[in-house]
Each structure stands twice: as structure tokens, then as C-alpha cells.
C-alpha positions in Angstrom: 225.6 173.5 96.6 227.9 171.7 94.3 228.4 167.9 94.7 231.4 166.1 93.3 232.1 162.4 93.9 235.9 162.0 94.2 238.0 160.2 91.6 238.9 156.6 92.6 236.6 156.6 95.6 233.2 158.0 94.4 231.5 157.2 97.7 233.6 160.0 99.2 231.8 163.3 98.2 233.1 166.8 98.0 230.4 169.3 99.0 230.8 173.0 98.1 228.1 175.1 99.8 226.9 178.2 98.2 228.6 181.3 99.8 227.1 184.8 99.9 229.7 187.6 100.2 229.5 191.3 100.4 231.4 194.2 102.0 230.4 192.9 105.4 231.9 189.5 105.0 230.3 186.2 104.0 227.7 183.5 104.9 227.1 179.9 104.0 224.9 177.1 105.3 227.3 174.6 107.0 224.7 171.8 107.5 221.0 171.2 106.9 219.9 167.7 107.7 217.2 167.4 105.0 219.4 168.8 102.2 222.4 166.7 103.1 220.4 163.5 103.4 219.6 163.8 99.7 223.3 163.9 99.0 224.8 161.4 101.4 221.8 159.3 102.5 220.4 159.2 106.0 223.2 159.9 108.4 222.6 161.0 111.9 225.6 163.0 113.3 226.0 162.7 117.0 229.4 164.3 117.8 231.3 167.4 116.6 235.1 167.7 117.0 237.5 170.6 116.4 241.3 170.3 116.2 244.0 173.0 115.8 247.2 172.1 114.1 250.5 173.9 113.2 251.8 173.7 109.6 253.2 170.3 108.8 251.1 168.4 111.4 249.9 165.0 110.1 246.9 163.5 111.8 245.9 160.0 110.8 245.1 157.6 109.3 242.3 156.9 111.7 239.1 154.8 111.7 236.9 152.8 114.2 236.0 149.2 114.1 233.4 148.4 115.4 231.3 151.6 115.9 232.4 152.8 112.4 232.0 156.5 111.8 230.9 158.5 108.8 232.4 162.0 108.9 231.6 165.4 107.4 234.8 167.5 107.6 235.6 171.1 106.9 238.5 173.6 107.5 237.5 176.7 109.4 240.9 178.4 109.3 244.0 177.6 107.4 244.3 174.7 104.9 244.8 171.0 104.7 245.4 168.2 102.2 242.8 165.7 103.3 243.3 162.0 102.6 240.8 159.1 102.7 241.6 155.4 102.3 239.1 152.5 101.7 239.9 149.9 104.4 236.7 147.9 104.0 237.5 144.2 103.6 235.8 142.9 100.4 235.4 146.4 98.8 236.3 146.6 95.1 238.3 149.7 96.0 240.0 148.3 99.1 243.4 149.9 99.7 242.8 152.8 97.3 243.2 156.4 98.5 242.1 159.8 97.4 242.9 163.3 98.5 241.6 166.8 98.2 242.6 170.3 99.3 240.3 172.0 101.8 240.8 175.6 103.0 239.0 178.5 104.8 238.3 180.3 101.5 236.2 177.8 99.7 234.2 176.4 102.7 234.3 173.0 101.0 233.3 169.9 103.0 234.2 166.3 102.5 231.8 163.5 103.3 233.5 160.2 104.3 231.3 157.1 104.7 231.7 154.5 107.4 234.6 152.1 106.8 237.2 154.6 105.4 240.4 155.7 107.2 240.9 159.4 107.3 243.8 161.8 107.9 245.2 165.2 106.8 248.3 167.3 106.7 248.0 170.9 107.8 249.4 173.3 105.2 249.2 176.5 107.4 249.7 177.4 111.0 246.6 177.6 113.2 244.7 175.3 110.9 241.3 174.7 112.6 239.6 171.5 111.4 236.0 170.7 112.2 234.3 167.3 111.7 230.9 165.8 112.4 230.8 162.1 113.3 227.9 159.6 113.0 229.0 157.7 116.1 230.8 158.8 119.3 234.6 158.5 119.7 235.4 155.2 121.2 239.0 154.8 122.4 238.6 151.0 122.7 237.7 150.8 119.0 240.0 153.4 117.5 242.4 152.0 114.9 245.2 153.5 113.0 247.1 152.8 109.8 250.7 154.1 109.2 250.4 157.4 107.5 253.2 156.7 105.1 252.4 153.1 104.4 254.5 152.4 101.3 251.8 150.0 99.9 249.2 152.8 99.9 251.5 155.2 98.1 249.8 158.3 99.4 251.3 161.5 98.0 251.1 163.7 101.1 253.1 166.4 99.4 252.0 166.9 95.8 254.5 168.8 93.6 252.8 172.2 94.3 253.4 171.9 98.0 256.8 173.3 99.1 258.9 171.1 101.4 258.5 171.6 105.1 259.0 169.4 108.2 256.3 166.9 109.1 255.1 166.6 112.7 253.3 163.5 113.8 252.4 162.0 117.2 254.3 159.0 118.5 251.1 157.0 118.4 250.4 157.7 114.7 254.1 157.2 113.8 254.0 153.7 115.3 250.8 152.6 113.6 250.8 149.4 111.5 250.8 149.1 107.8 247.4 148.1 106.3 248.7 144.6 105.3 249.7 143.9 108.9 246.2 144.6 110.4 244.1 141.4 110.9 240.9 141.4 108.8 238.9 141.1 112.0 240.0 144.6 113.0 239.0 146.1 109.6 235.5 147.2 108.6 233.6 144.8 106.4 232.2 146.0 103.1 229.2 143.8 102.9 228.2 144.3 106.6 228.3 148.1 106.2 226.2 147.9 103.1 223.6 145.8 104.8 223.5 147.9 107.9 223.8 151.4 106.4 220.3 152.4 107.6 220.6 150.8 111.0 222.6 151.3 114.3 222.1 155.1 114.6 222.5 156.1 110.9 218.7 156.7 110.3 
């Protein structure tokens, strides 16, 4: 498999599994604990989620604090522009974002460490998005950042994407800007570094 740390946020890793194709179809290995551990470090995934979205749906930007989650995400059908933001207080890349296209054809995956906010915009109808999480979903600890926070400057629609309506939930549309979220509710960079191999991640 091909491994590419993303520009600006090199802790976020693009993983492109090797695909085998012939006249019958194709096959690729979606996850192998021992192989992936060499790439992302020891990360125990405990929950798998699948969402289906229409074209133009924006989901995010989401994170948990506490019970921070690492995620391994992939598109099973359709396409997305996937976005990650470093929201770890004390991080040298705090407030920076990066984005990458994921679609059903390349089978690429994105590994997102604990302490990053995540979201995506669906670029096709019936986009099916799969993600593995290193901790269980905790409604009491779920946090959101406004998807179009002007301070972040996320380009949700790069020039090559044609204009189309954006659909977003009332909950996500009313999320706060990053600067308005108290530091106590944001992940802490040093804490996560020190506890990377604890609390269910080994």
C-alpha cells in the first residue's frame, strides 16, 4: 500500500491499498491490524460506522473531548472532499486544515489521529462513507466546530467542483467557531502525546 502524509498536517495519513482487478471485478485489503500498526502506530478500533449522504450534504466538523477518537475513513460508494482540522490546544499546527478527495474508485483511506476535527462534503448522490473509530461514540462528549468558520478558511468547493446547493443539519449549522470554544472543551496536544499508547489505543 502507498502511504502519504498530508501537506500541512503530516500526522494525517492517506493510505492507498493495493487493488487487484480483472474481468470479474476487484479486491483490496481494507484493514489488517499488524500492517496498519506499522503505519499509524498502535490503534485499537472499537466501532465501525456507515453514513449515506446525498450530493451536497456536509457533515462536520466533529470531534470528541474527552474520549478522543482516531478514525480510519473510506468511501464505499460515491465521492467526498474530506476535511481535517487540528484542534489540539498547544499543537504547532493548531487551527490548520487539510483536505483530500476520496471516492469509490481509488479505495483510498484517511487516518485521522485523536484530537482532530473531521468533516466532509458529499460530491455524489448515494455516497456511502465508512469509518472505524478508536473509541465509542459518546453523545455527552461530542463537540462541533462551525463548518464554514471564516477563521479556518476551509475551501469546501475547490475550483474544479461545480456549484451545487449545500445541505447541512441544524445542529451542525449552529456550531460555534473555533475561537469561541473554551480551551477546556478542546483536546490537549501534550496530553494526547503522553497518552497515545494508553486508554484503549494499545
